[in-house]
C-alpha positions in Angstrom: 29.5 -49.9 68.2 27.4 -50.2 71.2 27.2 -53.9 72.6 24.4 -53.5 75.2 21.0 -51.8 75.5 20.9 -48.0 76.1 21.5 -46.7 79.8 18.4 -47.1 81.9 16.7 -49.7 79.2 16.7 -53.4 79.7 17.2 -56.6 77.7 14.6 -59.3 78.6 16.2 -62.6 78.0 13.7 -65.5 78.8 14.6 -65.9 82.6 14.0 -62.1 82.8 10.7 -62.1 80.7 9.5 -64.9 82.6 9.9 -63.0 85.8 8.1 -59.9 84.1 5.4 -62.2 83.1 4.9 -63.6 86.6 4.1 -59.9 87.7 2.1 -59.2 84.9 -0.1 -62.5 85.6 -0.7 -61.2 89.1 -1.8 -57.8 87.9 -4.1 -59.0 85.4 -5.5 -61.7 87.7 -6.3 -59.3 90.6 -7.5 -56.5 88.3 -10.1 -58.8 86.6 -11.0 -60.3 90.0 -12.3 -56.7 90.8 -14.2 -56.5 87.8 -11.8 -53.9 86.0 -11.4 -54.1 82.3 -8.1 -53.7 80.3 -7.4 -50.9 77.9 -4.4 -49.6 76.2 -3.5 -46.4 74.1 -0.7 -45.2 71.8 2.8 -45.1 73.0 3.2 -41.7 71.4 1.2 -38.7 72.2 1.1 -35.1 71.4 3.5 -33.3 73.9 1.0 -30.9 75.1 -1.1 -33.8 76.5 1.7 -33.8 79.1 2.6 -30.2 79.6 -1.2 -29.3 80.5 -1.0 -31.7 83.2 2.5 -31.3 84.7 3.8 -27.7 83.1 6.7 -27.1 80.6 9.3 -28.3 83.1 8.4 -31.8 82.4 9.7 -31.6 79.0 13.4 -32.1 80.3 12.1 -35.5 81.6 10.7 -36.7 78.3 11.7 -38.5 75.2 10.2 -35.8 72.9 10.8 -34.6 69.3 9.2 -33.2 66.2 7.7 -36.0 64.0 7.7 -36.0 60.2 4.4 -34.2 60.1 5.7 -31.3 62.1 3.9 -32.1 65.3 5.6 -32.1 68.6 5.0 -35.7 70.2 6.4 -37.6 73.3 6.7 -41.1 74.2 4.3 -41.7 77.1 5.9 -41.1 80.7 2.7 -41.9 82.3 -0.8 -43.3 81.6 -3.0 -41.0 83.3 -3.0 -38.1 80.4 -4.0 -40.8 78.0 -6.7 -42.3 80.1 -8.2 -38.9 80.8 -8.3 -38.5 76.9 -9.9 -41.6 76.3 -12.5 -41.3 78.8 -13.3 -37.8 78.0 -13.9 -39.0 74.4 -16.7 -41.3 75.3 -17.7 -40.0 78.5 -21.5 -39.8 77.9 -21.5 -43.5 76.7 -19.4 -45.2 79.4 -21.2 -47.0 82.0 -20.6 -45.7 85.4 -18.2 -46.2 87.5 -15.5 -46.8 85.0 -13.2 -49.6 86.2 -10.3 -49.8 83.8 -6.9 -51.1 84.1 -3.8 -51.0 81.7 0.0 -52.5 81.5 1.8 -49.8 79.5 5.2 -49.3 79.0 6.6 -45.9 80.1 9.5 -43.7 79.3 11.3 -40.9 81.2 14.7 -39.5 80.5 16.1 -39.4 84.2 19.0 -40.5 85.9 19.1 -44.4 86.1 19.4 -45.8 89.3 18.1 -48.6 91.6 14.4 -49.0 91.7 14.1 -46.1 88.6 15.1 -46.8 85.1 14.4 -44.9 81.8 11.8 -47.3 80.9 9.5 -49.6 82.9 6.1 -51.2 82.8 3.4 -50.2 85.2 0.0 -51.2 86.2 -2.6 -48.5 86.1 -5.9 -49.1 87.7 -8.4 -46.2 87.7 -12.1 -45.6 88.9 -14.1 -42.8 87.3 -17.6 -41.8 88.4 -17.7 -42.3 92.1 -16.9 -39.9 94.9 -17.6 -42.2 97.8 -14.8 -43.4 100.0 -15.8 -46.9 99.5 -14.2 -46.4 96.1 -10.9 -45.3 97.8 -10.9 -48.3 99.9 -11.6 -50.5 97.0 -8.6 -49.0 95.1 -6.1 -49.8 97.8 -7.7 -53.3 98.4 -6.7 -53.8 94.5 -3.0 -53.0 95.5 -3.0 -55.0 98.7 -4.5 -58.2 96.9 -1.8 -57.9 94.3 0.7 -57.9 96.8 -0.9 -60.8 98.3 -1.2 -62.8 95.0 2.7 -62.4 94.8 3.3 -64.1 98.0 3.9 -60.8 100.2 2.3 -60.1 103.7 1.5 -57.1 105.5 4.8 -57.8 107.2 6.6 -57.3 103.8 4.6 -54.3 102.5 2.9 -51.5 104.3 0.1 -49.1 102.6 0.7 -45.6 104.0 -2.2 -43.4 103.6 -3.4 -40.0 104.0 -6.0 -37.6 102.6 -5.2 -34.0 101.3 -8.3 -32.6 102.8 -7.4 -34.2 106.2 -4.1 -32.6 106.2 -5.5 -29.4 104.9 -8.1 -29.3 107.8 -5.4 -29.9 110.4 -2.9 -27.3 109.0 -6.0 -24.7 109.0 -6.8 -25.8 112.7 -3.1 -25.2 113.5 -3.4 -21.6 112.1 -1.6 -22.3 108.7 -2.9 -19.9 106.0 -3.9 -20.9 102.5 -1.1 -19.0 101.0 1.3 -21.0 103.3 -0.3 -24.5 102.4 1.6 -25.3 99.3 5.1 -24.6 101.0 4.0 -26.9 103.8 3.0 -29.5 101.5 6.3 -29.4 99.8 8.0 -29.7 103.0 5.9 -32.5 104.4 6.2 -34.6 101.1 10.0 -34.5 101.6 10.2 -35.3 105.4 11.6 -38.7 104.8 14.3 -37.6 102.5 15.6 -34.7 104.3 16.8 -34.1 107.7 14.4 -32.9 110.4 16.2 -29.5 110.9 16.3 -28.8 107.1 12.3 -29.4 107.4 12.0 -27.0 110.1 13.9 -24.3 108.5 11.8 -24.5 105.3 8.7 -24.4 107.5 9.8 -21.3 109.3 10.8 -19.8 106.2 7.3 -20.0 104.9 6.1 -18.1 108.0 5.0 -20.5 110.4 5.8 -20.0 114.2 8.2 -22.2 116.1 5.3 -23.9 117.9 3.6 -24.7 114.9 6.5 -25.8 113.1 6.9 -28.3 115.8 3.3 -29.5 115.7 3.4 -30.0 112.0 6.7 -32.0 112.1 5.4 -34.0 115.0 2.0 -34.9 113.2 3.6 -35.7 110.0 6.2 -38.0 111.5 3.5 -40.2 113.0 0.0 -40.3 114.3 -3.1 -42.0 114.7 -6.9 -41.0 113.8 -7.7 -41.3 117.4 -5.1 -38.7 118.2 -6.4 -36.4 115.4 -9.9 -36.7 116.5 -9.0 -35.9 120.0 -6.9 -33.0 119.0 -9.0 -31.6 116.1 -12.3 -33.4 116.0 -14.3 -30.4 117.3 -12.6 -27.9 114.7 -14.8 -27.0 111.8 -12.0 -27.2 109.6 -11.0 -30.9 110.4 -14.0 -32.4 111.8 -15.6 -33.6 108.4 -12.1 -34.8 107.0 -11.6 -36.9 110.2 -14.8 -38.6 110.2 -14.6 -39.3 106.3 -11.3 -40.8 106.9 -12.6 -42.8 109.6 -15.3 -44.4 107.5 -12.6 -45.1 104.8 -10.7 -46.8 107.4 -13.8 -49.1 108.4 -14.2 -49.7 104.7 -10.6 -51.0 104.4 -11.2 -53.1 107.6 -14.4 -54.6 106.0 -12.3 -55.5 102.9 -9.7 -57.5 104.9 -7.1 -55.0 104.4 -7.0 -53.2 107.7 -3.9 -54.7 108.9 -1.9 -53.4 105.8 -2.8 -49.8 106.2 -1.0 -47.0 108.3 -2.1 -43.4 108.6 0.7 -41.3 107.5 0.3 -37.5 107.1 3.8 -37.2 105.3 2.2 -38.9 102.1 1.3 -36.1 100.2 2.0 -37.2 96.5 3.9 -34.4 95.1 1.8 -34.0 92.2 -0.7 -31.0 92.7 -3.7 -32.6 91.0 -4.3 -34.9 93.8 -7.5 -33.9 95.8 -8.4 -36.4 98.5 -7.1 -39.8 99.8 -3.5 -40.6 98.7 -1.6 -43.5 99.4 1.9 -45.2 98.8 3.1 -48.8 99.4 6.4 -49.5 100.8 8.6 -52.6 101.7 8.6 -52.8 105.6 12.1 -52.8 105.8 12.5 -49.3 104.2 15.1 -50.6 101.7 13.5 -49.6 98.3 11.7 -46.8 96.7 7.8 -46.6 96.7 6.1 -49.8 95.3 3.1 -47.9 94.0 1.3 -44.9 94.6 -1.8 -43.1 93.8 -5.1 -41.6 95.0 -8.0 -39.3 94.3 -7.8 -36.7 91.6 -11.3 -35.3 91.0 -10.5 -32.4 89.0 -7.9 -33.7 86.6 -10.2 -35.2 84.0 -11.9 -31.9 83.4 -8.4 -30.2 83.1 -7.3 -32.8 80.7 -10.2 -34.4 79.1 -13.0 -31.8 79.5 -15.2 -34.4 81.5 -16.3 -33.2 85.1 -16.2 -36.5 86.8 -14.6 -37.7 90.3 -11.7 -40.2 89.6 -9.1 -42.2 91.5 -6.2 -44.5 90.5 -2.9 -45.7 91.0 0.2 -47.0 89.2 2.5 -49.8 90.2 5.8 -50.3 88.4 7.4 -53.7 87.7 11.0 -52.6 88.5 10.7 -52.0 92.5 8.1 -54.7 92.7 10.7 -57.2 90.9 13.5 -56.2 93.3 11.2 -56.8 96.2 10.2 -60.2 94.9 13.9 -60.9 94.5 14.9 -59.9 97.8 12.2 -62.1 99.4 12.8 -65.1 97.2 9.3 -65.0 96.1 10.0 -65.7 92.3 8.9 -69.4 91.5 12.1 -71.5 91.3 10.6 -72.7 88.1 10.2 -69.6 86.3 11.4 -69.5 82.8 10.8 -73.1 82.2 8.9 -74.1 79.1 8.5 -78.0 78.7 6.1 -80.3 80.4 7.2 -83.4 78.4 10.5 -83.8 76.2 10.8 -86.7 73.5 13.9 -88.8 73.8 15.3 -91.7 71.9 15.8 -94.1 75.0 12.2 -94.4 75.1 11.9 -95.1 71.5 11.5 -98.6 70.0 14.0 -99.7 67.3 12.5 -99.5 64.0 9.7 -97.2 64.5 9.7 -94.2 62.2 10.8 -90.9 63.2 7.6 -89.5 61.6 5.5 -91.2 64.3 7.4 -89.2 66.8 6.4 -86.0 65.4 3.0 -87.1 65.2 2.9 -88.2 69.0 4.5 -84.7 69.7 1.8 -83.1 67.5 -1.1 -84.8 69.4 0.1 -84.0 72.8 0.7 -80.2 72.0 -3.0 -80.2 70.5 -4.1 -81.5 74.1 -2.6 -78.6 75.6 0.8 -79.9 76.8 4.0 -77.9 76.5 6.4 -80.6 74.6 10.0 -80.2 73.5 12.3 -82.5 71.2 15.6 -82.2 69.8 14.5 -81.1 66.1 16.9 -83.3 64.6 16.1 -87.0 63.3 19.8 -88.4 63.1 20.6 -87.1 66.7 17.4 -88.2 68.0 18.2 -91.8 67.1 21.9 -91.8 67.9 22.4 -89.4 70.8 23.1 -91.1 74.2 20.0 -91.4 76.6 22.0 -89.4 79.4 22.7 -86.6 77.1 19.1 -86.4 75.9 17.9 -86.4 79.4 20.4 -83.6 80.4 18.7 -81.7 77.5 15.3 -82.3 78.7 16.2 -81.2 82.3 17.8 -77.9 80.7 14.3 -77.3 79.1 12.7 -77.5 82.3 10.6 -80.4 81.4 8.7 -82.4 84.2 9.2 -85.6 82.3 10.7 -87.6 79.1 8.7 -90.1 77.0 8.8 -92.3 73.9 7.1 -95.5 72.6 8.2 -98.7 73.6 8.1 -102.0 71.6 4.9 -103.1 72.6 3.5 -99.8 71.3 2.6 -98.4 74.7 3.9 -94.6 75.2 6.3 -94.5 78.5 6.5 -91.2 80.5 9.4 -91.1 82.9 9.5 -88.0 85.5 12.9 -86.3 85.7 12.2 -83.8 88.3 13.8 -86.0 91.1 16.6 -88.8 91.0 16.3 -91.0 87.7 16.8 -94.1 89.9 13.5 -95.6 90.4 11.7 -92.5 88.9 8.2 -92.7 88.6 6.6 -93.7 85.3 3.3 -93.5 83.5 2.1 -95.3 80.4 -0.7 -94.6 77.8 -1.9 -96.1 74.5 -0.4 -94.5 71.5 -3.6 -94.8 69.7 -5.4 -93.0 72.5 -2.9 -90.4 72.3 -3.1 -89.9 68.6 -7.0 -90.0 68.8 -6.9 -87.3 71.5 -8.9 -89.5 73.9 -9.8 -87.0 76.7 -9.7 -89.4 79.5 -6.0 -90.5 78.7 -4.9 -86.8 78.4 -6.6 -85.9 81.6 -4.8 -88.7 83.4 -1.4 -87.7 82.1 -2.2 -84.1 83.4 -2.8 -85.7 86.8 0.2 -87.6 86.7 2.4 -84.7 85.9 0.6 -82.6 88.6 1.3 -85.3 91.2 5.1 -85.3 90.3 5.4 -81.5 90.7 3.5 -81.7 93.8 5.6 -84.4 95.2 8.7 -82.4 94.5 7.5 -79.1 95.6 6.2 -80.7 99.0 9.6 -82.5 99.5 11.3 -79.2 99.2 8.7 -77.6 101.4 
């Protein structure tokens, strides 16, 4: 009998789930800040929804089967086809531009390795109904602000951006024929993953001259918009795309993300449905797989959902992002803790009924505090105070509390050293009555204790 999760799948113990929740919180907070609204769809879809988009070869990467109704179905490997189907179903009624996001769990049957599992969660952010390059800049700004929300900077992450129309225009200006373009795209897309001489051989095999091969490899290995403008700005095939990309970079700068963005013509995004600006985010050290990727796909909605509207979007998975945050030490040290307050007998007056302790716990919870206790009346009254404080610390509590002989509730901070630990007292009657100023004073005191510890460590 198996003793663990299936290969490529994860168990989420509380600490791991808390880290995932930390990422989700950033995803949702930033997406909503940009006025995107959340949606979801079914994890099981008709198989042909994916084969229509990616061809029959994708079946080998899917968890697919025939259901009890005789239908060929698959667990969703990506969200874009579901998104296209849903938008297509209500296209006429939806306010444009559509600004939606989702956080689905996705499944692919492929070899598990670092940064790639057989299941993962992914933020999908999409805009439908706007063709302007302002929308492209807005989309990449969402991804940048998620990096910022999680404590990453432009020194940690780079947004590598290109435009298929720009690359196509440059290739045409270099004499690459329309028939040769798909082969060139395939080589350029793999430049970072194969030796230069292999790329050169493949370009030559596609019919490019030696001089053109060298120009393609040089431009795709690193260039600037100024270089492209000087070299191809007067060529009719490239001029419009160069100017469009220039406007896009200006919008990025105005949105405050210009220092995150690098022009990189090798970013092609292997999927054929991309039609315009495309991008991928990578850690600046180059140690991990892509953090996210996406771009403009103006013809895909018509192919999948019958809706002829311009569209663009990106996907950002939790696996690589989590590895990057872990490597940079950016997961909060208190992640996974669950309690603000922990009830202990060391603060409990002799003779007070245990029922009163539960009433106090309940009143504090109703006020919004996270409160833990031992769930055992006999142990509560008999266990040594030190053991109860240890239990409180393991629960991640900021403070312990109980009722004194005089009927006052005493709260003691346990984040630092217990000797001379700060205390806070409140009226039991005020707590049981849910008196707002009493509860707010406790919130302020707890915040001050956490801030004090954070500042002392900073």
